[in-house]
N, C-alpha and C positions, 0 to 999 in steps of 0.2 A: 229731252233724254227722259230715261225711266228711274223712279226713286220710289223708296219705299217709305209711305208715311201710317204713323201710327195716330187714329183718333182716339182710341179707348184700346183698354189691353186685349179687348175680342175684335177690335177693327183696326185691320192693316192693311192698308191700299198701295198698291202696287200704281205710279201713277206718272202720266207723262208730263215732265215740266221743263220751263227753256235750258236748254245749255250754257253754263254759265260762262262770263268771258273775264279773264284775269286783269286786276289792275294793274298797273307801273310797278307795286311793288308786291303782288300776289303770283301765285302760280296756279297752273291748272293742269289737276291729277287724273288720269285713268286710275279708277279703281278695279285691282283686281285680284282681291281676296277680302272679306269683312267678316270676323265672328260675331256670332250671337252672344254677349254677356249674359251673365245672370241675373245680372241688375236690371237688364231691359225685360225680365220676366215677373219682375217683383210690383205686380201692380199698384201700392200705394205711392210705389218709386215714381215710377217712368210714366203715371197718367198727368202728375200735378206738371210735366212737362209737354204736354200734348198742345196742340198738333205739333208733332215734330218728325223730322227724317229721321229713321233710326240709323244706328251703326255707329261704331268708334273702335273697333279692332282691325285697324287698317294697314295693306301693304298696295302698292301701284306703281305706275311708272309717270316719271313727269313728262308731261306732254308741251306745256308751254310756262316761259317764266316771264314776268313784268319787265319790262327793258331798265328800268330803277334801281332792281335791286341785283339785276344779274352777276354784275363784278363783285357782290358783296358777299355772295356766298360762295360756297364750293360746289353746289349742286348743280348739276346741270340739265338740261331737256336730253330724255331718253335715260334716264337714270333710272335705278330700282330701289325705291323707300318703303320704308315702315315712317307712319307718322302718330305722333301722341296729338289728340282731341285739344289737348288743353296745351298751355306751355308758358312758362313764366315771365318777368320782364330780368329776371337776374340780376336786381340793382335795390330792391327793395330791401326792407328789414328782415322780411322773411327769408326772399331769396340769398341774402347773406348769411343767415344761419343754416341752410338749406331745407328750410321748411319750404319747399316749392309750392306744395298744394296751397298753401295760406296765403300766397301772393294776389294779390286782387288782380293782377292782370291774367295768371292763371285761369282764376275762377270767371274771367269774363269772355277769355277766348274760346273756339271752336271753330270748326271746320265747317266746311259751307257746300251742301247743305245739310248734310251728314253723313256719314260713311256706307249706306246702302243706298245706293246712287251711281251712274255708272262714271260719274266724273265730279271729282271737289275742286273747291279752291281752300286751297292753303295761306290765309292769313300769312303778312311777314314776320310776326312774332313765333310761329309755327315755323315756319322757314327756318329762321336762324338760331332758334333754340331747341328745339324739338323734333327735328326733322332729322332721321338715321339714312343712309346711303345701306344698303344691302349688299354685302359680299356674295361672290357670285355663287358658294355654296349653299347659299341662302334661300331657300324657293319664297314664291309670294306665298305661300301656306304656313312656312314656317314664319316669314313676316309678319304674318297674322296675329301671329303667339304673342309677338315682342312685349305690346300692351299690357295684355294677361300676364305675363312672367315678370315685366316692371314692378306691377303690385304687389307680387309675392317677395319678389326682390327687397322689397322696403318695408315690408310685414317680417321678413326674418334680420333685417337688420336692427326692426324697432322692438325684437322679442327677446332681446338678451342672451340670446342663445351662449352660452359658455360651451368651451372644450369638452367631450365627455357627454356632456348633457342629453337626459330621454326626451325627446319631444312628441307630443300628443296631437294629431290632428282630428278635430272631431267635425264630418263632412268632407266626404270625397268626390265631389262635384270637380270638374277639371282645375280649379284654384286650390284644393284638398291636394289633388294628384300634383300638381307643382309644386305646393310646399312639400311633400312626400318626395318628391325627386331633388329640390334643393337644400334640403334641411342641412347635410354631411357637408355642404360647402361652407355652411357659416357655423359648423361644427359639432354638431348633434354626432353623437355615436351609433344612438337607439331611436327608431322611427316607428312609430305605431300610430296606426290607423282606424277610425271609428267612424260605422255607417250602419246604415239597416237592409241596404241593397246590394245585392249577391254581386252584382255585375261590378260597381264602384269596389266592393272590396278584394276582389280577385283582381283589379285594373292595380290598385294600391300596392299589393305583393308585386305585379310584375313593374311599378314604379320605383320598388326599391324600400317597401316596408319591412322590418323586422318581424313585425307582428299588425294583426288585423282583429279587430274585435268586432261582432256584428251584435250592434245593441237591442237587435229585435229578439234574441236567442240568450246574451250574457248579462252578466250581471258587469259594468263597465267599472266600477270601482272595486269590485272584489278582483277580477281579472286583470287589474293594471295594479294593484297590491302584488298580486301573484306571479308578475311580470317583472316589476322592479324590485322585489324582495322587500315591500312595504313603504319603498321610499316615494311611488308616485314621480311622476312628470315632472321636470323641473321647466318645461314649456307647454304651455296650451294653447293651440291655436282652434279658437273657435270659428268654425265656418257658418254657420247657421245662425242669421240676423232674428234668433227668437230669446225674448229674458228667459225663459224656463229652461235653454241650454248653456247658457253664460249663467246662470243661478247655479246649476249643476256643476260647471266647470271649477267654481269653487272650492268643491270636496274632491276633484281630480289633480287638483297640483298642489308636488310638494311644500313644504317650508322654505321660505328663502325664493321660491318659482313666480313666474310671471304667466299671464294670461292675457291672451291677445284675441283682442273682440276684431273680426277681418269683414264682417258685415252689417251695415246699420238695421235698426230694428224700426219700425213705425214710430213716426215722431210723438204718437200721445200715449206711446210704451214706459213704463217707470221698471228700474230694476232696485230692488230692496237687498241689500248687502249688512252683513255684521261689521262696523267699522270695527269692532274688539278684535273677532278673527283675521280679518285680514294685515290688523295692526300687527297680534302678536304675532302673527305667523311670518310677518316680511313679506305679504305677497303684493306684488306688482301687478296692473290690471291698466293696460295701454290699447290702443288703436292703431289701426293702420288704414288709411284712405287714400286711393289711387296710386301716382305715383309720380317723380320727378323724372329729368333729362338725365341723371346721373342714374337713375335704375334703369333706364331705358336703354343706356348702353350696357351696364351688367348684363340686363338681361340678353341683349343681341349674344353676347361673349357665352353666355350660357348655353343659348340656343347652336352658335355656330361649333361649339366643342362637344355637340351631342349630350350634353348634362340634361336638357329638358329634350326628351322622346317625344317629338311632334306623331311620329306614327302610332305613337299608345293614346295621346291626348285627343287626335283628331276622330273621331267616329263617325261623323256623317259630312257627306258634302255634299249642295243643293246649286241649283242655278237660281239666279233672282227671281223667278216664276215660282219657284216654289218655296219663300219666304216663311208665309204662313206655317208651310209643315214642319219648317225647322225652328221656328218658336214653339210652336205646339211642342215638340220633341224635349226643347230647352226645358221647357216649362215642366212639362212630367217630371225632370230631372231623377230618372228611370237609368235602362239601360242606354245611355249615353255619356260622352263626355262634351266635348266641343264641337257644335256644329260651325260652319265653315259655308258662307254662301260665296259661291267661287261666280267672277265675271270675264268672260274670257273672250266676248265680243271684241 
């Protein structure tokens, strides 16, 4: 079968590898759609994992389920599914408090060999704890959006959004657009987007933003003061994994507000902040990494209800053979949002 393997950021190859055979407690899945994640185009992040088969935003169809696990799960051969590439044990200290991404099992688990392959193996823990059957009205393309949507669901849970809040999203790639789409479901009354790409600013308005700020032309601080009558946003979602943007966000949040860091920085980078300022202004700085099974289920509901608009988010579709082009477009971060690889054969 064909699979996409990354050796270096600029060295992505389509290779022939053996078709995997599921074990007694595994399942074989035919991949139908797989999204290109923005994390996969951060060289410092992805190259440390190389060589690897790329892809983790997956939907597909179950082809074969191992004999000894069949009776223990509700999933059947032929089911259309979406899957999270990591799955928690549901039993440990972290799982019991809902911190699924801190679970040791979650961090060790993975799909085999990776989502950008014609077929994948789902291990037992993924099958049992974080694989969702797709409703009939949810397409494979929609299904590939469940994992990224789940990451935003978790983010908005952790962002301390209160009813009536003004929420600012800095960075309007696909994850920023998802924050725009879902913000009101978590209590925000007014939603503002900020970016420097005209295409993405326009998409944010279509996604439901009340205002957008072109940071290449406008002073973001002054514009926010004008929009909020001096109060500033109560929640600031920082999309770019850049310390200068995170530092700037401290000047953009209201007293008593929350800054959520959505993307990591390279490990050697350090953030310098005034503890005095965040202390006396009661500023909360928090993070959100990936998502758990609860977030995946909520994400599916948002997609099924149409609150997540896949037609707006999916801007490019490619066959597996054109995966390099999909990665190049995603890495440029300009006139695109979500690039999908479709495997229809």
